[in-house]
C-alpha positions in Angstrom: 43.2 7.6 55.2 42.3 7.7 58.9 40.1 10.5 60.1 41.2 13.0 62.8 39.5 11.2 65.7 41.3 7.9 64.8 44.6 9.7 64.6 44.1 11.1 68.1 43.1 7.7 69.5 46.0 5.9 67.8 48.9 8.3 67.2 51.5 7.2 64.8 54.5 5.7 66.6 57.5 4.0 65.2 58.4 0.8 66.9 62.0 -0.2 67.1 63.1 -3.9 67.1 63.3 -4.3 70.9 59.8 -3.0 71.4 58.4 -5.0 68.4 59.8 -8.3 69.8 58.1 -7.7 73.1 54.8 -6.7 71.5 54.7 -9.7 69.1 56.4 -12.2 71.5 58.7 -13.5 68.8 62.5 -13.1 68.3 64.3 -10.7 66.0 65.3 -13.5 63.7 61.7 -14.6 63.4 60.7 -11.1 62.4 63.3 -11.1 59.7 62.2 -14.6 58.5 58.7 -13.2 58.0 60.1 -10.4 55.8 62.3 -12.7 53.7 60.6 -14.0 50.6 63.0 -17.0 50.4 62.1 -18.2 53.9 59.5 -20.8 54.6 58.2 -18.5 57.3 57.7 -15.6 54.9 54.5 -13.6 55.5 53.6 -11.3 52.6 51.1 -9.5 54.9 53.7 -8.7 57.6 54.4 -4.9 57.7 57.5 -3.8 56.0 60.0 -1.7 58.0 60.5 2.0 57.5 64.0 3.2 57.0 64.9 5.7 59.7 68.6 6.3 58.9 71.6 4.7 57.3 71.5 1.7 59.7 68.2 1.8 61.5 64.6 0.8 60.7 61.3 0.8 62.6 57.8 -0.3 62.0 54.6 1.8 62.0 52.6 1.0 65.1 49.3 1.3 63.2 50.5 -1.3 60.6 51.6 -3.7 63.4 48.2 -3.3 65.1 46.4 -4.1 61.9 48.5 -7.1 61.3 47.9 -8.4 64.8 44.1 -7.8 64.4 44.2 -9.8 61.1 45.8 -12.7 62.9 43.2 -12.9 65.7 40.1 -13.3 63.6 
């Protein structure tokens, strides 16, 4: 669990698909390929989306930041 100072430095944001594609530099279909266990591009470490409503999802910005950091090592 992050401490209070970490929460202030990195407030929880929900990223929608349009923003996520810009941040990651990959297409919408590539993101869904990373989430699909039957895809050859499946990435078990890729953050799962959070359901926001009946037909909308988003991703926690902190989870995306951690995933990006794990890729750049």
